[in-house]
C-alpha positions as CSV (number, residue, x, y, z in Angstrom):
1,M,-3.2,24.2,-12.2
2,S,-6.2,23.6,-10.0
3,Q,-6.9,20.5,-8.0
4,G,-9.8,19.8,-10.2
5,D,-7.5,19.7,-13.2
6,E,-5.0,17.6,-11.4
7,R,-7.3,14.8,-10.5
8,G,-9.0,14.5,-13.9
9,Y,-7.1,11.4,-14.8
10,G,-5.7,12.6,-18.1
11,D,-5.8,16.4,-18.1
12,E,-3.0,18.2,-19.8
13,P,-2.0,21.8,-19.0
14,G,-4.6,23.7,-21.0
15,G,-6.0,20.4,-22.2
16,R,-9.2,18.5,-21.6
17,T,-10.5,15.6,-19.5
18,E,-11.1,12.5,-21.5
19,D,-13.4,9.5,-20.7
20,M,-12.5,6.7,-18.4
21,Y,-14.1,3.5,-19.5
22,S,-15.1,1.6,-22.6
23,T,-16.9,-1.6,-23.6
24,L,-14.8,-4.5,-24.7
25,G,-16.1,-7.7,-26.3
26,G,-19.5,-7.4,-24.7
27,T,-18.0,-7.1,-21.2
28,R,-17.2,-4.0,-19.2
29,Q,-13.5,-3.2,-19.3
30,T,-11.4,-0.3,-18.1
31,R,-9.9,2.1,-20.5
32,T,-8.5,5.6,-20.3
33,R,-8.8,8.3,-23.0
34,L,-5.6,10.2,-22.7
35,P,-4.8,13.8,-23.5
36,G,-5.0,14.6,-27.2
37,G,-7.0,11.5,-28.0
38,D,-9.7,11.6,-30.6
39,E,-12.2,9.1,-32.0
40,G,-9.6,8.1,-34.6
41,D,-6.6,7.9,-32.4
42,G,-6.2,4.1,-32.6
43,Y,-8.2,3.0,-29.5
44,G,-11.0,1.8,-31.8
45,R,-13.7,1.5,-29.2
46,R,-16.5,3.9,-28.2
47,P,-16.3,5.0,-24.5
48,A,-19.3,4.3,-22.4
49,R,-21.4,7.4,-21.8
50,N,-22.2,6.8,-18.2
51,S,-18.5,6.2,-17.5
52,R,-17.7,9.6,-19.0
53,S,-20.0,11.2,-16.5
54,L,-18.3,9.4,-13.7
55,V,-14.8,10.6,-14.6
56,M,-16.0,14.1,-15.1
57,I,-17.3,14.0,-11.5
58,V,-14.7,11.9,-9.8
59,G,-11.1,13.2,-9.9
60,V,-8.4,10.7,-9.3
61,V,-4.6,10.5,-9.4
62,V,-3.3,11.0,-13.0
63,L,-0.8,8.2,-13.0
64,L,-3.4,5.6,-12.1
65,I,-5.6,6.3,-15.1
66,A,-2.6,6.2,-17.3
67,A,-1.7,2.9,-15.9
68,I,-5.1,1.5,-16.6
69,A,-4.8,2.8,-20.1
70,F,-1.8,0.6,-20.7
71,A,-3.8,-2.6,-20.2
72,N,-6.2,-1.8,-23.1
73,Q,-4.0,-0.2,-25.7
74,S,-4.4,-1.6,-29.2
75,G,-0.6,-2.0,-29.7
76,N,-0.4,0.3,-32.7
77,G,3.1,1.1,-33.7
78,G,4.6,4.6,-33.4
79,D,5.5,7.0,-36.1
80,A,8.5,5.6,-38.0
81,S,9.6,9.0,-39.3
82,G,13.3,9.9,-39.4
83,G,15.2,11.9,-36.8
84,S,15.8,15.6,-36.7
85,G,19.4,15.3,-38.1
86,K,20.9,16.7,-34.9
87,E,24.0,15.1,-33.4
88,P,23.3,13.3,-30.2
89,P,24.9,14.8,-27.0
90,A,28.2,13.3,-25.8
91,A,27.9,10.6,-23.2
92,G,27.4,12.0,-19.7
93,T,26.5,15.5,-20.9
94,G,22.7,15.1,-21.5
95,P,20.2,16.6,-19.1
96,T,19.3,13.2,-17.7
97,A,22.8,11.8,-17.4
98,A,23.6,10.4,-14.0
99,T,25.3,12.9,-11.6
100,G,26.7,10.4,-9.1
101,T,24.5,11.7,-6.3
102,K,23.8,8.9,-3.9
103,P,20.2,7.7,-3.4
104,V,18.5,8.8,-0.2
105,Q,18.8,6.6,2.8
106,G,15.4,7.2,4.4
107,K,12.1,5.7,3.6
108,N,8.5,6.5,4.3
109,G,7.1,3.0,4.3
110,T,8.5,1.5,1.1
111,I,8.9,4.9,-0.6
112,P,12.2,6.7,-0.5
113,S,12.2,10.0,1.5
114,G,14.5,12.6,2.8
115,F,15.3,14.2,-0.6
116,A,17.7,17.2,-0.8
117,Q,16.1,20.6,-1.1
118,D,17.7,21.3,-4.4
119,E,17.0,20.6,-8.1
120,Q,18.5,17.1,-8.0
121,G,16.5,16.3,-4.9
122,A,13.3,17.4,-6.6
123,Q,14.1,15.2,-9.6
124,S,14.8,12.2,-7.4
125,A,11.6,12.7,-5.5
126,A,9.5,13.0,-8.7
127,A,11.0,9.9,-10.2
128,N,10.4,7.8,-7.0
129,Y,6.9,9.2,-6.6
130,A,6.1,8.2,-10.2
131,V,7.1,4.7,-9.4
132,A,4.9,4.6,-6.3
133,L,1.9,5.9,-8.2
134,G,2.3,3.4,-11.0
135,S,2.6,0.4,-8.7
136,A,0.0,-2.4,-8.1
137,G,-0.3,-1.1,-4.6
138,M,-2.5,1.7,-5.8
139,F,-5.3,-0.9,-6.5
140,N,-5.6,-1.8,-2.9
141,K,-7.4,0.6,-0.6
142,D,-5.1,0.4,2.4
143,S,-1.8,0.6,0.5
144,R,-3.2,3.3,-1.8
145,H,-3.9,5.5,1.3
146,E,-0.4,4.9,2.5
147,I,1.1,5.9,-0.8
148,V,-1.0,9.0,-1.3
149,N,-0.5,10.2,2.3
150,A,3.3,9.7,1.9
151,I,3.9,11.6,-1.3
152,Y,1.2,14.3,-1.5
153,T,0.8,17.4,0.6
154,S,-1.7,16.8,3.4
155,K,-4.2,19.1,1.8
156,T,-4.0,17.3,-1.6
157,A,-4.0,13.8,0.0
158,A,-7.2,14.7,1.9
159,E,-8.9,15.9,-1.3
160,L,-7.9,12.7,-3.2
161,T,-8.9,10.0,-0.7
162,V,-12.7,10.0,-1.0
163,P,-12.9,10.3,-4.8
164,Q,-10.2,7.7,-5.3
165,D,-12.0,5.2,-3.1
166,A,-15.2,5.8,-5.0
167,A,-13.5,5.4,-8.3
168,Y,-11.7,2.2,-7.3
169,S,-14.8,0.4,-6.2
170,A,-15.2,-3.4,-6.3
171,D,-17.0,-3.1,-9.6
172,F,-14.2,-1.0,-11.1
173,L,-11.5,-3.5,-9.9
174,S,-13.5,-6.4,-11.3
175,K,-13.3,-4.9,-14.8
176,L,-9.5,-5.3,-14.4
177,G,-9.9,-8.9,-13.3
178,L,-9.1,-8.1,-9.7
179,D,-11.0,-8.9,-6.5
180,P,-12.3,-6.1,-4.1
181,E,-8.9,-6.2,-2.4
182,G,-7.0,-5.6,-5.7
183,K,-5.7,-9.2,-5.9
184,A,-5.4,-11.2,-9.1
185,P,-7.1,-14.6,-9.5
186,Q,-5.2,-17.7,-8.5
187,G,-2.7,-18.6,-11.3
188,S,-2.6,-15.0,-12.6
189,T,-0.3,-12.1,-11.9
190,F,-1.5,-8.4,-12.1
191,V,1.4,-6.2,-13.4
192,S,1.5,-2.5,-12.9
193,R,4.9,-0.7,-12.9
194,T,6.3,2.6,-13.9
195,I,9.9,2.8,-15.0
196,P,11.4,6.4,-15.2
197,V,13.7,7.0,-18.2
198,G,14.7,10.5,-17.3
199,T,13.7,13.7,-15.4
200,K,13.8,17.4,-16.2
201,V,13.4,20.5,-14.0
202,V,10.8,22.8,-15.6
203,S,11.1,25.4,-12.9
204,Y,12.7,25.7,-9.4
205,R,12.2,28.4,-6.8
206,G,13.7,26.9,-3.6
207,D,10.6,25.6,-1.9
208,T,8.6,24.8,-5.1
209,A,9.6,22.9,-8.2
210,T,8.0,21.6,-11.4
211,V,9.6,18.4,-12.6
212,D,8.8,16.3,-15.7
213,V,9.3,12.5,-15.5
214,W,9.6,10.7,-18.8
215,Y,8.7,7.0,-18.2
216,T,7.5,3.8,-19.7
217,G,4.9,1.7,-18.0
218,L,3.8,-2.0,-17.8
219,I,0.2,-2.9,-17.1
220,G,-2.0,-5.9,-17.5
221,M,-2.9,-9.4,-16.3
222,S,-0.5,-12.2,-16.9
223,G,-2.0,-15.7,-16.8
224,Q,-3.8,-18.3,-18.8
225,G,-6.9,-17.0,-20.5
226,S,-6.1,-13.4,-19.8
227,T,-7.9,-11.0,-22.1
228,D,-5.8,-8.1,-20.9
229,P,-2.1,-9.1,-21.5
230,V,0.7,-7.0,-20.1
231,S,1.5,-4.2,-22.5
232,T,3.7,-1.0,-22.5
233,S,3.2,2.7,-23.0
234,W,5.2,5.9,-22.9
235,K,4.2,9.0,-20.9
236,T,5.5,12.2,-19.5
237,W,4.3,13.0,-16.0
238,T,4.6,16.5,-14.6
239,A,4.7,16.9,-10.8
240,E,4.2,20.3,-9.1
241,L,6.3,19.8,-5.9
242,T,6.4,21.9,-2.7
243,W,8.8,21.6,0.2
244,A,6.8,20.6,3.3
245,N,7.9,19.0,6.6
246,G,11.4,18.6,5.4
247,D,10.8,16.8,2.1
248,W,9.3,17.3,-1.3
249,K,5.6,16.6,-1.6
250,I,3.2,16.6,-4.6
251,A,0.8,19.5,-4.7
252,S,-0.7,18.6,-8.1
253,D,0.2,16.6,-11.2
254,T,-0.7,16.1,-14.8
255,Q,0.5,14.0,-17.7
256,K,0.6,13.5,-21.5
257,D,1.5,10.9,-24.0
258,G,5.0,10.2,-25.2
259,P,7.7,10.7,-26.3
260,A,7.4,7.2,-27.6
261,P,10.1,5.4,-29.5
262,V,9.5,3.1,-32.6
263,P,8.5,-0.3,-31.2
264,G,11.3,-2.9,-31.6
265,D,11.1,-6.3,-33.2
266,V,11.4,-8.5,-30.1
267,A,8.7,-11.1,-30.0
268,A,6.2,-10.9,-27.1
269,S,7.0,-13.3,-24.2
270,T,4.5,-15.8,-22.9
271,S,2.4,-15.0,-19.8
272,D,4.4,-17.5,-17.8
273,E,7.7,-15.7,-18.7
274,I,6.2,-12.3,-17.8
275,S,4.8,-13.6,-14.4
276,K,8.2,-15.1,-13.6
277,A,10.1,-11.9,-14.5
278,V,7.8,-9.8,-12.3
279,E,8.4,-12.1,-9.4
280,E,12.1,-12.3,-9.8
281,F,13.0,-8.7,-10.8
282,G,12.5,-6.0,-8.2
283,G,12.3,-2.2,-8.7
284,F,14.8,0.5,-8.0
285,T,15.4,3.6,-5.9
286,Y,15.9,6.5,-8.3
287,A,18.3,9.4,-7.8
288,R,20.0,12.0,-10.0
């Protein structure tokens, strides 16, 4: 996978780059067209032509575009088809069952570091890096630079910095309801979180690894009058990792939709409840 593919904000291996923005209710809003999406895929709005040109030119981290997509999803339900008929694996025997390996003790800023140079260490690194890339910190220039420099190889980080800054301009952030510093208006809470559900080693060769992270994400603005309420989505992010300077670093990444479970019947919470939950519940350090 080339760096141009990696930064396409929605490229799949062998897939295509989709467009990045759309028009919503007469105002410019941010939306991502994810891999495999077509005109009839449920988004229901035509992407702006000039924005398509921008995303084709400017490559940015895959997870961010996926995060932005969460905020604008139509909320369509998933396929309610039945299961495959296979018996579920016994507890503790599945590929994503906990191993008992303790989380790493080191940190690079707020991001865990010092992962073991083995398959479990690669999985732990990928899970924690997915959390960092899906965080609200990616919408602020300074914290975004810190995150990218901490988890990508130096070569990849250098290639990402300029196009990221161009893409996350003040005008772009305003479409999300954020100020130029990535802050939400007074009385509102901007939510962006990635929650890994499981990890899988696709390949491992000692100093390189390919790891899939299946995750659900939260994105949106919680507050009175918000036109972009917090919503969820399901994705699989693939990280191409390399061992550099004593730790795993991302050389490139891609992602695709799903697997997505059938939505439950729990009623949506109020914006106040969501804001309170985001403030009270912290995140985790992930380890296999």
